[in-house]
N, C-alpha and C positions, 0 to 999 in steps of 0.2 A: 603746433595749434593753428588753426585756423577759425577766424571767426565767421560765425553760420549766417549773421547778418551784416551788411554793409555800414547800418546806422542803428546802434543799441540806445534808445531813449531810457532814462532811468529816472522816476520819481526819487525824491531825497529822503522825506520823514518816513520812519519804518520801512523803508525799502535798503537805503544804504547805511543810514544810521539808526539807533535809536536816540529819538528826541525827547521822551516823554519828561525826564526832570526840569528841562527849561521850560518847555511849552505851557506843561501844567501848573509851575510856579506863576508863569508871566501871566496866565490866564486867571488864577486865583487872585494874584495882584489885582488884575483888572476889576475882578467881580467885588472884591473889597472895596475898591473905590466907590461902589455904587450900593455898599453896605451889605453885601452879599457873603456869608462866610460858607466856606465848603469845609466840611469835616473830615471827608476821605478823598484824600485827591487823585485817587484811581478814577474817581468819578469824571474827571476830566480828559482822561486819554480819549474820550469821544471827539474830544478837539483835532486830534492829529489826524489830518486828511484832507478835510475839507476847509473851504474858505472859510475866516475867521467870521466876515460877518454874517454868512449864514449860521454858522455854530450858535453865536450871540443871540440871533434873534430867534432859531429852532430852540435851543435847549434853556433858553432864560428868560421868551419872550420880548426881547428888546424891541425898540421901535427902530426903525433906519438910522435916524440921528444917534439913538443911545449904542446901537450897535457898532458906528463909527467911532464914537468916543470912547469906547471900550477897545476897538482895535488900538488905538492912541496909546492907552493905558497898557494895552499888552503889549506894546512895541517898545514902551519906556521901559520895562522889566526886562525884554530880552533884547534890547541893544545894550543895556549895562551888565550883560553877564548870561542871560539866559539862553543866548544861541551856543555856548560854550558849554552848558550843561547837559551833555549829549556824548553817546558813544558810537563809536563807528563798529558794524558788525564783522565778527573776525571772518576772513577770507574775503570781504568786499575790495580791498587793495588789489591784493592780487588777480581777484575776476576782472577789475578793470584793466589792469597792466596785460592781462592776458588778452584781452580783448583787442586793446591798442595793438599789441604787437601781432595780432594774428589777422589783420588789416582791417580790424572794424574800426568805426568813428563813433566815440562815444557822447552823447548829447544830456542836458540835463534838463528834466521838464517837472518842474515842480512850483505848486502856487504860493510858496513862500516867495517874497520880495528879492530880485537879483541880487541885492546889495547883501542881503544876510546869507545867501545860498554861498557867494562866493567867499566870504569868510570862513565860513563852515568848513568849504572843501578844503580852502588853503588851511584852516587848523587841523585836519586831518592829513595832510598832504597829500591830497589826491585831486587836486585840481588840475595837475600837469596832466591827467588822462581825458578830460573834458576840451572837445573842440568848440564846444557852443553851451553856453549857459543860458536858459529860458527861463523865465518864472514872472512872476507878479511883480508890479513893481510900486513904491510907496506911496503914488496915487490911486492907487486901487484900478489900472486900468486893465487887468489881467487877471482878476480873481479867479476865475475858474481855468480846470485843468484843460477843458477845448480849447480855450482861448489861448493858452499857452502853446500846446501844439499847434494851432493856427499860426502863431509867431514862428513856431520853427519850420514848418512849411514855407512859408516865405521867404524865409531865409535858405532851404534847401529843398526847391521846388522837385527834386528829383526821388524826394521819400516816396514809397510807396508799399504795397501789399508786399510785393516780393522781393523788397531788400533792408525792410525794418522791423524792429519789432518794441513794443511798449511796455516797460517793467515797471510794476507799482504793486502796493499792498492794499490798496482800497477800491471800490465800486467806481470812484471819479476817474480812477485813471484808467479802468477797463472800458468804462463808458465814451470816455472821449476817445480812446483809440477808435474803438468801434464807429465813432462817427466820422473818422476820418478813413476807414475800411484799412484799420493797421492792426495786426496781430497782437496778442496782448501774453505777458505772462503774470500770473497773480501768484506774489510770495507770501508764502503762510506764515513767516518767522517777523511780520509786522504787525499792524493793527487791525487789519480786515480779518475777518473770518472764512472759513472754507465756504459755509453758505453765503456769505455775500457775496464772495468773489464768482462761484458758480452761478449765482443767481445774475450776477450783471454778464454773464457770459466769458469769462475768462480763457484763452484758447489753450492756454497751458497752465499747471500750478506747479510751484517749487516749494517744497517743507524745509527748505536748507538751503545756503549759499553754495555747496558743493553741486545738489541738485539744480541749482539755478546755471550754473556753471556748464554742466552737462547739457543744457537745454541752448545756451550761447554759444557754447565753443567745441570744435571738432579737435579732439584732442588726439587724433592721430598725426603721426608726422610723414609727412612725404617722403 
């Protein structure tokens, strides 16, 4: 097996793992601290992917200060256990192993704070496949995916359109990749719809982990 790309950049939530239980429970906790009750937890799935400050402001009309406080409440609940209320998608560990064995270099590109991301990767025993983990900071200095990719490029200046790919499940992943002229794969087993990923301009689409593997790995044995 040979990796088709020198660098494979992966989003975390909705791409490597299904984080819905932990994220929605933590968002609900934060909203409760503001006196807001959510009857249907599935309504909070829209918080998976975008920066949290953006989501609290957009979906609940919070001010900048309220949104920052909501994120603090969210992290209180998330740190206490929400980050482990999560499931790795079947086949992801094997995919990462095959990319690395095939000569590819695996990098995480997440809007989640790096501290949490590392713990999640460790929990699912896949941190060993990642050469570099890039994410937001607890001080919110890299909340947007484009800022995360910019951080990666500062550490890997040879990454370019010819040797790298960004894999994610939301428009934010695709649009950020486009900003740096990187090709992208939109995965349809996460939280972004076909319409969302197509409208964002995803270069490739993968309906399943095996389909994603076919896009990233040349299975032929030399």
